[in-house]
Structure formats: C-alpha cells, structure tokens
C-alpha positions as a Python dict, from the first residue, in 0.01 Angstrom:
ca = {
    (1, 'X'): (0, 0, 0),
    (2, 'X'): (-119, -359, -51),
    (3, 'X'): (-339, -399, -359),
    (4, 'X'): (-529, -713, -460),
    (5, 'X'): (-658, -730, -819),
    (6, 'X'): (-909, -1001, -911),
    (7, 'X'): (-1038, -1143, -1239),
    (8, 'X'): (-1349, -1337, -1129),
    (9, 'X'): (-1469, -1673, -1255),
    (10, 'X'): (-1689, -1672, -1567),
    (11, 'X'): (-1989, -1903, -1505),
    (12, 'X'): (-2000, -2208, -1729),
    (13, 'X'): (-2361, -2156, -1839),
    (14, 'X'): (-2417, -2282, -2194),
    (15, 'X'): (-2771, -2381, -2289),
    (16, 'X'): (-2650, -2507, -2625),
    (17, 'X'): (-2464, -2794, -2455),
    (18, 'X'): (-2797, -2946, -2354),
    (19, 'X'): (-2894, -2997, -2717),
    (20, 'X'): (-2586, -2989, -2941),
    (21, 'X'): (-2384, -3262, -3111),
    (22, 'X'): (-2021, -3348, -3039),
    (23, 'X'): (-1890, -3115, -3312),
    (24, 'X'): (-2065, -2817, -3159),
    (25, 'X'): (-1965, -2922, -2807),
    (26, 'X'): (-1597, -2918, -2910),
    (27, 'X'): (-1644, -2579, -3075),
    (28, 'X'): (-1803, -2430, -2763),
    (29, 'X'): (-1517, -2566, -2554),
    (30, 'X'): (-1272, -2398, -2795),
    (31, 'X'): (-1442, -2061, -2735),
    (32, 'X'): (-1273, -2038, -2395),
    (33, 'X'): (-1041, -1739, -2411),
    (34, 'X'): (-677, -1815, -2342),
    (35, 'X'): (-487, -1522, -2204),
    (36, 'X'): (-435, -1299, -1903),
    (37, 'X'): (-658, -1019, -1769),
    (38, 'X'): (-458, -744, -1940),
    (39, 'X'): (-666, -472, -1776),
    (40, 'X'): (-538, -584, -1435),
    (41, 'X'): (-181, -604, -1567),
    (42, 'X'): (-228, -242, -1675),
    (43, 'X'): (-358, -132, -1335),
    (44, 'X'): (-59, -297, -1171),
    (45, 'X'): (163, -106, -1413),
    (46, 'X'): (40, 235, -1295),
    (47, 'X'): (126, 160, -930),
    (48, 'X'): (478, 13, -962),
    (49, 'X'): (585, 112, -611),
    (50, 'X'): (309, -76, -432),
    (51, 'X'): (268, -440, -330),
    (52, 'X'): (29, -590, -586),
    (53, 'X'): (-112, -940, -628),
    (54, 'X'): (-328, -1049, -921),
    (55, 'X'): (-563, -1345, -878),
    (56, 'X'): (-695, -1476, -1208),
    (57, 'X'): (-985, -1687, -1085),
    (58, 'X'): (-1088, -1769, -1439),
    (59, 'X'): (-744, -1921, -1506),
    (60, 'X'): (-756, -2101, -1172),
    (61, 'X'): (-1088, -2259, -1269),
    (62, 'X'): (-958, -2354, -1614),
    (63, 'X'): (-669, -2538, -1446),
    (64, 'X'): (-874, -2685, -1160),
    (65, 'X'): (-1251, -2740, -1196),
    (66, 'X'): (-1274, -2781, -817),
    (67, 'X'): (-1124, -2438, -749),
    (68, 'X'): (-1321, -2247, -484),
    (69, 'X'): (-1308, -1877, -570),
    (70, 'X'): (-1450, -1755, -239),
    (71, 'X'): (-1217, -1965, -26),
    (72, 'X'): (-912, -1860, -225),
    (73, 'X'): (-1004, -1492, -207),
    (74, 'X'): (-1060, -1513, 169),
    (75, 'X'): (-725, -1686, 215),
    (76, 'X'): (-545, -1414, 16),
    (77, 'X'): (-718, -1134, 205),
    (78, 'X'): (-629, -1277, 544),
    (79, 'X'): (-268, -1344, 447),
    (80, 'X'): (-196, -1041, 228),
    (81, 'X'): (-410, -790, 423),
    (82, 'X'): (-487, -564, 124),
    (83, 'X'): (-581, -199, 158),
    (84, 'X'): (-766, -215, -175),
    (85, 'X'): (-940, -506, -349),
    (86, 'X'): (-1037, -439, -710),
    (87, 'X'): (-1241, -648, -952),
    (88, 'X'): (-1266, -639, -1330),
    (89, 'X'): (-1613, -731, -1447),
    (90, 'X'): (-1776, -857, -1765),
    (91, 'X'): (-2153, -891, -1766),
    (92, 'X'): (-2131, -1267, -1713),
    (93, 'X'): (-1911, -1208, -1406),
    (94, 'X'): (-2149, -961, -1243),
    (95, 'X'): (-2334, -1196, -1006),
    (96, 'X'): (-2010, -1349, -888),
    (97, 'X'): (-1853, -1008, -831),
    (98, 'X'): (-2142, -902, -606),
    (99, 'X'): (-2086, -1208, -388),
    (100, 'X'): (-1710, -1153, -371),
    (101, 'X'): (-1761, -787, -277),
    (102, 'X'): (-1982, -902, 12),
    (103, 'X'): (-1709, -1142, 120),
    (104, 'X'): (-1441, -873, 121),
    (105, 'X'): (-1645, -637, 338),
    (106, 'X'): (-1746, -920, 570),
    (107, 'X'): (-1379, -999, 634),
    (108, 'X'): (-1275, -635, 676),
    (109, 'X'): (-1517, -349, 619),
    (110, 'X'): (-1228, -98, 604),
    (111, 'X'): (-1089, -242, 280),
    (112, 'X'): (-1161, -11, -13),
    (113, 'X'): (-1339, -205, -291),
    (114, 'X'): (-1349, -101, -656),
    (115, 'X'): (-1493, -248, -975),
    (116, 'X'): (-1407, -161, -1333),
    (117, 'X'): (-1426, -294, -1685),
    (118, 'X'): (-1696, -327, -1944),
    (119, 'X'): (-2002, -394, -1731),
    (120, 'X'): (-1941, -124, -1468),
    (121, 'X'): (-1879, 122, -1752),
    (122, 'X'): (-2193, 25, -1939),
    (123, 'X'): (-2423, -27, -1642),
    (124, 'X'): (-2282, 148, -1333),
    (125, 'X'): (-2633, 166, -1186),
    (126, 'X'): (-2620, -212, -1136),
    (127, 'X'): (-2381, -151, -847),
    (128, 'X'): (-2612, 75, -647),
    (129, 'X'): (-2644, -83, -304),
    (130, 'X'): (-2357, -325, -365),
    (131, 'X'): (-2044, -347, -152),
    (132, 'X'): (-1838, -167, -418),
    (133, 'X'): (-1710, 163, -281),
    (134, 'X'): (-1595, 292, -620),
    (135, 'X'): (-1712, 214, -973),
    (136, 'X'): (-1464, 299, -1248),
    (137, 'X'): (-1632, 422, -1566),
    (138, 'X'): (-1434, 410, -1891),
    (139, 'X'): (-1058, 374, -1929),
    (140, 'X'): (-948, 342, -1570),
    (141, 'X'): (-568, 363, -1553),
    (142, 'X'): (-545, 728, -1452),
    (143, 'X'): (-845, 700, -1224),
    (144, 'X'): (-692, 402, -1046),
    (145, 'X'): (-358, 575, -1004),
    (146, 'X'): (-544, 870, -848),
    (147, 'X'): (-747, 646, -616),
    (148, 'X'): (-433, 483, -479),
    (149, 'X'): (-260, 821, -444),
    (150, 'X'): (-553, 970, -253),
    (151, 'X'): (-574, 669, -23),
    (152, 'X'): (-205, 702, 62),
    (153, 'X'): (-246, 1071, 146),
    (154, 'X'): (-565, 1038, 348),
    (155, 'X'): (-602, 680, 464),
    (156, 'X'): (-865, 751, 730),
    (157, 'X'): (-1071, 1004, 535),
    (158, 'X'): (-997, 988, 161),
    (159, 'X'): (-1179, 1226, -73),
    (160, 'X'): (-1227, 1051, -406),
    (161, 'X'): (-1481, 1304, -538),
    (162, 'X'): (-1213, 1503, -722),
    (163, 'X'): (-1105, 1203, -932),
    (164, 'X'): (-1263, 1202, -1279),
    (165, 'X'): (-1411, 890, -1435),
    (166, 'X'): (-1560, 720, -1129),
    (167, 'X'): (-1887, 682, -940),
    (168, 'X'): (-1896, 669, -560),
    (169, 'X'): (-2147, 433, -399),
    (170, 'X'): (-2369, 620, -153),
    (171, 'X'): (-2575, 313, -58),
    (172, 'X'): (-2899, 383, -245),
    (173, 'X'): (-2747, 603, -517),
    (174, 'X'): (-2425, 682, -700),
    (175, 'X'): (-2232, 1006, -695),
    (176, 'X'): (-2070, 1061, -1035),
    (177, 'X'): (-1750, 1259, -1060),
    (178, 'X'): (-1648, 1443, -1375),
    (179, 'X'): (-1696, 1220, -1678),
    (180, 'X'): (-1392, 1131, -1886),
    (181, 'X'): (-1609, 1218, -2185),
    (182, 'X'): (-1592, 1585, -2088),
    (183, 'X'): (-1223, 1602, -2176),
    (184, 'X'): (-1116, 1693, -2526),
    (185, 'X'): (-946, 1427, -2737),
    (186, 'X'): (-613, 1608, -2701),
    (187, 'X'): (-646, 1664, -2326),
    (188, 'X'): (-738, 1305, -2253),
    (189, 'X'): (-466, 1155, -2475),
    (190, 'X'): (-194, 1376, -2330),
    (191, 'X'): (-288, 1363, -1962),
    (192, 'X'): (-515, 1067, -1889),
    (193, 'X'): (-451, 784, -2137),
    (194, 'X'): (-112, 689, -1988),
    (195, 'X'): (-27, 486, -2298),
    (196, 'X'): (344, 495, -2218),
    (197, 'X'): (290, 301, -1894),
    (198, 'X'): (363, -68, -1949),
    (199, 'X'): (154, -348, -1798),
    (200, 'X'): (309, -557, -1521),
    (201, 'X'): (296, -899, -1684),
    (202, 'X'): (516, -1069, -1426),
    (203, 'X'): (223, -1086, -1184),
    (204, 'X'): (31, -1329, -1405),
    (205, 'X'): (319, -1541, -1533),
    (206, 'X'): (232, -1796, -1265),
    (207, 'X'): (-71, -1895, -1472),
    (208, 'X'): (-71, -2134, -1764),
    (209, 'X'): (-159, -1910, -2058),
    (210, 'X'): (-82, -2148, -2343),
    (211, 'X'): (-265, -2224, -2665),
    (212, 'X'): (-409, -2577, -2647),
    (213, 'X'): (-243, -2854, -2849),
    (214, 'X'): (56, -2645, -2959),
    (215, 'X'): (165, -2555, -2603),
    (216, 'X'): (278, -2202, -2691),
    (217, 'X'): (256, -1910, -2451),
    (218, 'X'): (33, -1615, -2530),
    (219, 'X'): (-3, -1264, -2392),
    (220, 'X'): (-206, -960, -2489),
    (221, 'X'): (-89, -617, -2600),
    (222, 'X'): (-303, -312, -2666),
    (223, 'X'): (-204, -93, -2962),
    (224, 'X'): (-513, 127, -2931),
    (225, 'X'): (-816, 212, -2721),
    (226, 'X'): (-1170, 257, -2845),
    (227, 'X'): (-1303, 180, -3191),
    (228, 'X'): (-1345, 355, -3523),
    (229, 'X'): (-1702, 230, -3561),
    (230, 'X'): (-2019, 224, -3353),
    (231, 'X'): (-2191, -112, -3404),
    (232, 'X'): (-2513, -125, -3206),
    (233, 'X'): (-2440, -462, -3043),
    (234, 'X'): (-2110, -342, -2896),
    (235, 'X'): (-2014, -109, -2614),
    (236, 'X'): (-1637, -100, -2659),
    (237, 'X'): (-1659, 233, -2839),
    (238, 'X'): (-1851, 372, -2544),
    (239, 'X'): (-1552, 300, -2319),
    (240, 'X'): (-1385, 599, -2488),
    (241, 'X'): (-1699, 800, -2569),
    (242, 'X'): (-1659, 721, -2938),
    (243, 'X'): (-1294, 829, -2961),
    (244, 'X'): (-1018, 613, -3108),
    (245, 'X'): (-675, 646, -2951),
    (246, 'X'): (-378, 481, -3121),
    (247, 'X'): (-67, 444, -2907),
    (248, 'X'): (265, 571, -3036),
    (249, 'X'): (445, 311, -3245),
    (250, 'X'): (764, 364, -3043),
    (251, 'X'): (581, 272, -2723),
    (252, 'X'): (436, -42, -2883),
    (253, 'X'): (775, -152, -3016),
    (254, 'X'): (941, -100, -2679),
    (255, 'X'): (669, -309, -2517),
    (256, 'X'): (709, -593, -2767),
    (257, 'X'): (1082, -598, -2694),
    (258, 'X'): (999, -679, -2331),
    (259, 'X'): (781, -977, -2431),
    (260, 'X'): (1045, -1226, -2544),
    (261, 'X'): (908, -1507, -2328),
    (262, 'X'): (570, -1508, -2506),
    (263, 'X'): (543, -1697, -2836),
    (264, 'X'): (216, -1540, -2943),
    (265, 'X'): (126, -1173, -2902),
    (266, 'X'): (-241, -1097, -2933),
    (267, 'X'): (-317, -737, -3028),
    (268, 'X'): (-636, -708, -2825),
    (269, 'X'): (-777, -405, -3003),
    (270, 'X'): (-1124, -356, -3141),
    (271, 'X'): (-948, -287, -3472),
    (272, 'X'): (-571, -326, -3499),
    (273, 'X'): (-591, -146, -3834),
    (274, 'X'): (-811, 138, -3707),
    (275, 'X'): (-540, 386, -3809),
    (276, 'X'): (-397, 231, -4126),
    (277, 'X'): (-106, 475, -4147),
    (278, 'X'): (13, 385, -3799),
    (279, 'X'): (-51, 17, -3869),
    (280, 'X'): (177, 45, -4169),
    (281, 'X'): (450, 209, -3960),
    (282, 'X'): (406, -51, -3684),
    (283, 'X'): (441, -355, -3909),
    (284, 'X'): (736, -203, -4092),
    (285, 'X'): (907, -143, -3757),
    (286, 'X'): (837, -501, -3646),
    (287, 'X'): (1017, -624, -3959),
    (288, 'X'): (1304, -375, -3925),
    (289, 'X'): (1359, -465, -3559),
    (290, 'X'): (1345, -838, -3631),
    (291, 'X'): (1048, -879, -3398),
    (292, 'X'): (881, -1119, -3640),
    (293, 'X'): (1143, -1388, -3575),
    (294, 'X'): (1039, -1508, -3231),
    (295, 'X'): (672, -1411, -3224),
    (296, 'X'): (363, -1453, -3428),
    (297, 'X'): (88, -1195, -3396),
    (298, 'X'): (-289, -1200, -3377),
    (299, 'X'): (-508, -899, -3450),
    (300, 'X'): (-858, -779, -3535),
    (301, 'X'): (-946, -627, -3869),
    (302, 'X'): (-1259, -515, -4051),
    (303, 'X'): (-1325, -664, -4391),
    (304, 'X'): (-1370, -325, -4558),
    (305, 'X'): (-1022, -228, -4436),
    (306, 'X'): (-878, -545, -4588),
    (307, 'X'): (-1038, -472, -4925),
    (308, 'X'): (-930, -109, -4925),
    (309, 'X'): (-570, -173, -4813),
    (310, 'X'): (-459, -519, -4932),
    (311, 'X'): (-98, -402, -4946),
    (312, 'X'): (-100, -336, -4571),
    (313, 'X'): (-242, -682, -4510),
    (314, 'X'): (46, -828, -4712),
    (315, 'X'): (289, -619, -4507),
    (316, 'X'): (132, -739, -4182),
    (317, 'X'): (170, -1099, -4298),
    (318, 'X'): (541, -1043, -4359),
    (319, 'X'): (565, -894, -4010),
    (320, 'X'): (428, -1215, -3859),
    (321, 'X'): (53, -1150, -3841),
    (322, 'X'): (-73, -1505, -3877),
    (323, 'X'): (-420, -1496, -3724),
    (324, 'X'): (-694, -1239, -3763),
    (325, 'X'): (-1027, -1214, -3588),
    (326, 'X'): (-1295, -1077, -3817),
    (327, 'X'): (-1641, -981, -3700),
    (328, 'X'): (-1821, -1098, -4013),
    (329, 'X'): (-2154, -1084, -3826),
    (330, 'X'): (-2394, -1139, -4116),
    (331, 'X'): (-2447, -1299, -4455),
    (332, 'X'): (-2673, -1030, -4598),
    (333, 'X'): (-2640, -654, -4644),
    (334, 'X'): (-2972, -605, -4470),
    (335, 'X'): (-2844, -763, -4150),
    (336, 'X'): (-2518, -567, -4163),
    (337, 'X'): (-2725, -251, -4181),
    (338, 'X'): (-2932, -367, -3881),
    (339, 'X'): (-2611, -398, -3678),
    (340, 'X'): (-2480, -57, -3783),
    (341, 'X'): (-2177, -221, -3946),
    (342, 'X'): (-2161, 18, -4243),
    (343, 'X'): (-2013, -259, -4460),
    (344, 'X'): (-2116, -501, -4733),
    (345, 'X'): (-2122, -875, -4794),
    (346, 'X'): (-1921, -820, -5112),
    (347, 'X'): (-1643, -677, -4894),
    (348, 'X'): (-1663, -986, -4672),
    (349, 'X'): (-1614, -1220, -4967),
    (350, 'X'): (-1325, -1021, -5113),
    (351, 'X'): (-1155, -976, -4775),
    (352, 'X'): (-1162, -1345, -4687),
    (353, 'X'): (-994, -1428, -5016),
    (354, 'X'): (-727, -1161, -4961),
    (355, 'X'): (-653, -1283, -4608),
    (356, 'X'): (-643, -1648, -4714),
    (357, 'X'): (-401, -1573, -4995),
    (358, 'X'): (-182, -1369, -4758),
    (359, 'X'): (-127, -1684, -4549),
    (360, 'X'): (-328, -1543, -4258),
    (361, 'X'): (-564, -1766, -4064),
    (362, 'X'): (-909, -1611, -4032),
    (363, 'X'): (-1126, -1663, -3726),
    (364, 'X'): (-1455, -1532, -3859),
    (365, 'X'): (-1749, -1472, -3632),
    (366, 'X'): (-2115, -1477, -3737),
    (367, 'X'): (-2406, -1351, -3526),
    (368, 'X'): (-2702, -1587, -3501),
    (369, 'X'): (-3032, -1411, -3436),
    (370, 'X'): (-3294, -1579, -3215),
    (371, 'X'): (-3549, -1484, -3483),
    (372, 'X'): (-3383, -1716, -3739),
    (373, 'X'): (-3594, -1982, -3907),
    (374, 'X'): (-3479, -2281, -4116),
    (375, 'X'): (-3417, -2069, -4426),
    (376, 'X'): (-3192, -1830, -4235),
    (377, 'X'): (-2979, -2115, -4105),
    (378, 'X'): (-2957, -2260, -4456),
    (379, 'X'): (-2841, -1921, -4588),
    (380, 'X'): (-2566, -1896, -4328),
    (381, 'X'): (-2452, -2254, -4389),
    (382, 'X'): (-2437, -2194, -4765),
    (383, 'X'): (-2232, -1879, -4719),
    (384, 'X'): (-1982, -2056, -4494),
    (385, 'X'): (-1949, -2338, -4744),
    (386, 'X'): (-1889, -2099, -5034),
    (387, 'X'): (-1642, -1878, -4844),
    (388, 'X'): (-1403, -2118, -4666),
    (389, 'X'): (-1177, -1993, -4388),
    (390, 'X'): (-969, -2147, -4110),
    (391, 'X'): (-1246, -2119, -3850),
    (392, 'X'): (-1607, -2005, -3860),
    (393, 'X'): (-1757, -1936, -3517),
    (394, 'X'): (-2102, -1833, -3402),
    (395, 'X'): (-2230, -1602, -3131),
    (396, 'X'): (-2593, -1566, -3042),
    (397, 'X'): (-2725, -1211, -3062),
    (398, 'X'): (-2723, -1084, -2704),
    (399, 'X'): (-2840, -736, -2604),
    (400, 'X'): (-2581, -633, -2345),
    (401, 'X'): (-2657, -356, -2096),
    (402, 'X'): (-2550, -18, -2226),
    (403, 'X'): (-2571, -104, -2595),
    (404, 'X'): (-2824, 27, -2841),
    (405, 'X'): (-2958, -328, -2878),
    (406, 'X'): (-3027, -335, -2504),
    (407, 'X'): (-3244, -28, -2535),
    (408, 'X'): (-3423, -169, -2839),
    (409, 'X'): (-3474, -530, -2729),
    (410, 'X'): (-3498, -508, -2351),
    (411, 'X'): (-3871, -584, -2348),
    (412, 'X'): (-3809, -909, -2541),
    (413, 'X'): (-3554, -1052, -2300),
    (414, 'X'): (-3664, -1379, -2138),
    (415, 'X'): (-3342, -1466, -1951),
    (416, 'X'): (-3237, -1185, -1719),
    (417, 'X'): (-2975, -1379, -1524),
    (418, 'X'): (-2642, -1224, -1629),
    (419, 'X'): (-2466, -1559, -1583),
    (420, 'X'): (-2603, -1652, -1927),
    (421, 'X'): (-2473, -1340, -2105),
    (422, 'X'): (-2174, -1510, -2268),
    (423, 'X'): (-2289, -1519, -2634),
    (424, 'X'): (-2364, -1893, -2633),
    (425, 'X'): (-2718, -1855, -2496),
    (426, 'X'): (-3027, -1699, -2644),
    (427, 'X'): (-3154, -1461, -2378),
    (428, 'X'): (-3431, -1361, -2621),
    (429, 'X'): (-3720, -1588, -2716),
    (430, 'X'): (-3635, -1799, -3022),
    (431, 'X'): (-3860, -1829, -3327),
    (432, 'X'): (-3786, -2200, -3356),
    (433, 'X'): (-3825, -2420, -3051),
    (434, 'X'): (-3527, -2383, -2820),
    (435, 'X'): (-3412, -2737, -2895),
    (436, 'X'): (-3440, -2690, -3270),
    (437, 'X'): (-3263, -2353, -3254),
    (438, 'X'): (-2957, -2498, -3081),
    (439, 'X'): (-2958, -2804, -3305),
    (440, 'X'): (-2945, -2573, -3607),
    (441, 'X'): (-2642, -2399, -3457),
    (442, 'X'): (-2487, -2743, -3412),
    (443, 'X'): (-2536, -2804, -3783),
    (444, 'X'): (-2357, -2478, -3857),
    (445, 'X'): (-2052, -2607, -3669),
    (446, 'X'): (-2056, -2903, -3907),
    (447, 'X'): (-2044, -2654, -4194),
    (448, 'X'): (-1757, -2480, -4016),
    (449, 'X'): (-1555, -2802, -4001),
    (450, 'X'): (-1613, -2877, -4368),
    (451, 'X'): (-1530, -2517, -4460),
    (452, 'X'): (-1196, -2551, -4280),
    (453, 'X'): (-1121, -2865, -4479),
    (454, 'X'): (-1189, -2675, -4801),
    (455, 'X'): (-966, -2394, -4682),
    (456, 'X'): (-670, -2625, -4619),
    (457, 'X'): (-725, -2807, -4946),
    (458, 'X'): (-715, -2480, -5138),
    (459, 'X'): (-455, -2280, -4949),
    (460, 'X'): (-216, -2548, -4824),
    (461, 'X'): (-183, -2752, -4510),
    (462, 'X'): (57, -2546, -4297),
    (463, 'X'): (-52, -2612, -3942),
    (464, 'X'): (-94, -2354, -3671),
    (465, 'X'): (181, -2531, -3479),
    (466, 'X'): (433, -2466, -3755),
    (467, 'X'): (325, -2105, -3781),
    (468, 'X'): (365, -2048, -3409),
    (469, 'X'): (705, -2212, -3409),
    (470, 'X'): (832, -1920, -3614),
    (471, 'X'): (801, -2048, -3968),
    (472, 'X'): (736, -1698, -4107),
}
C-alpha cells in the first residue's frame, strides 16, 4: 500500500505586519513554529509495513519561498502513485487543503483521501461536499490503522462504516461512525490509544528542523494526550472528549533513547505536568538514564502547577528542562475567569519567579482582546515590565470553530476567511482603530524586549546556545 501524508502550507496572512514596527515584525517572524508534523510521523508509525512518504509543505515553504505546493503534490502523486493521500489540517490550512483535495481527485479519482487534525475534529461539517472521502475525528492513530487495513482487504469496495472515530463524506452530508467519546477511559486507553507505537521520524529527517541562530536540531515527543483543563478558547481537550491520557513512563523513555540525533526534544503536550506523579517519575528516569546529557527539553506547564509543586520544577530543571511554554493569557483575575482558566494572577507572579530561579527559560503567552483600549494595553505592558521573563509573546483572541468562544462570539466575527486564523490577526472588530490596535501590540513587543533585558540582568546571561549545547 502506497501512502502519502501531507502537512499543507500555512498562509502567511498577518495584518499586524501592515502597521507594526521593526521590533514587532521580528517577533512575528519568530512565531514561526520549528518542528515536524508529529501527527503524520505517528500515522506513519502505525503502518510500518507500508510504503509511506511525508511531504511537509510548510517546511518546504520555510526553506523556499517560491515553493509551489500544488505542483509538488502533483509530481509526487504521479511518481509515487499513492493509494491513500492524507492531510493534517489546522484552521489556517483549511482553504489550502480543500484545493489540494480537488487536485488529488482530479489526478486520480480512485485515490482515497482523508483529513485529520484539529480543524476536522472541531468542525467536521466544514468538509461536507469537499473531496475528502474520510474525516478523522479525534485521536486518529487507531482509526487510520483500521482504514489502511480495510482498504487492503477490500480495495474495490471498502466498508469504512465499522471504523470508530471517523465521518464518511456522502456528498451533501456526513455519515458519522461510532464516536471515540463513547468508549470508557479504560477501554480507549487499552485498545485505541496505541501509545506504545513509536512515530516514524526518519520520514521527515530530510527537512531542516533546526532552531534559528543556534543551529540545533529539534523534534517533538508526546508524553500525553488531551488536557487536564477546559479553557474556552481551546479545543485540544475536545480531541479526547475531556479525558487526559498520560503515556507510560517506560514507553516515553524508550522513545527518547531512539532520539539521539535531535539536540532539543519538545514535549508537545497541552500540559507536560498534567499528571505530576508521572512527571516526577519521568524526570527522575531521565536523570537516572543519563538522558539529560545530550538533550535539552521543552515543555508546557500551568502556573498553578508550578506554585503547587516547585520541587518537581527543580527536578525537571536538573533533568534538562530548559524552556517552558506558559499560557499566561491575562493580567487580571477577571480575564482569567472569562477564559475558564481557573487560576489567579498571584499564581502567575509566583510561578514566573520560581521558573526563573530554576534556570528555566519562560516563553509566556498573553492573549490580547480586540476590545482592549489604551488602558488595557498599559496594564499589560506594566505587568510585563514588573514580571520579567525570557520571552513575552502575544496572541490575538481568536474564536476558533468548535470552541466555546466560537459559539459565544460568532456573530461578532468580521473576518471569516480561515487563512487569517493564525492568532496574529483580529478576526473580531477592534475597539480601537485597526491601525492603532496593531500599533499598541507593537509597543507591547517593545516591553517584551525590555523585560528580557531585565530578566538576563537579574538571573544571569547564560545564552540559549550554551544551554542547548548541553551545559546542564
């Protein structure tokens, strides 16, 4: 079976670039994610006996601005002659995916086409009438394995209706099979999670996944699926119907041992510390196995977890955790409550201090609401100045399809083109003029730069390069 997996291009649509200063322009450029499409690596891992190619069109575009995604896909289809072509899809990739699906079917209508990922899970109805034969809803490893198996058994007349976790495109409607949410936690974890199956990373090693300036390779690793919380701007927790699945520590350790060629390992979880007991075991094992000598680690953590378990943060630092991503979101308790964060600003302040003192770089993210006025921007800038960290970043509140915010704010949306749903554009009407709104965000990036200077002055000047080079 020939299988072609595709990570589509993410459109470079950033309204802020039309108004911002050089500092903000550099910061927006830095927001580009460096790393492979781990979801496709995982799908390749569940079909090890098949011929699989992964095309990372996003990486191709990052390396070559003149890259033509359609031409390259057509070339691969004609040369490789795939039986299945599958796309992963974020909301910002949606329009491009529709066009690529049309291209696949135009070349060969007998090719089975599938789409999966966050947008198909959150808004499967968007694919009604598209050229996608199958829409994967939720965690798709087991579903994909079953799709390939069925196609092998019945190439001319496959029956996918018995496979849970998918929707079949009937032209003007979708036929939904049994939802993965109908399985119990135990049943799904034991039979459908497939957390012992390792991703096939070799298929994307041809791409240049290196951290800019320091020239160090990076790859992703998942220690868990789902999230422990249900923030209303996020749909990651909906991927698992609100469940949180932590992989066995043994499986994680065995996977790390197969990642020697990658300098940086990014734990790409919603919350690497979602199960603090397992996190403690994991970081102890990393130290015991000497896996902190050749790697540094990145992970996500909530500030309330940091405050409650500072000893585990210290342990993680010893194990090589050098960079954390914190969704700080807000600078007032009222806003945190609006987002369903179930946290406090006092926790944010305490956590940043703990992480800084543990020699862990913090990438903190703040949500900027389109309803902000001058006083709101001043409040955010003051908070950043008074709570210095390695990097303060800003995302514009965006109601994504499938989230609670989408249901609440849908009538206020003024930009409906999904190309702009990348967190750097206000798809809602702004209280300030559009120009003034983006200029205010530019000023916040100035605060971010000055905050970083304060951070280094207070906590030392060890560079990220030295950290990545193994100076643990």
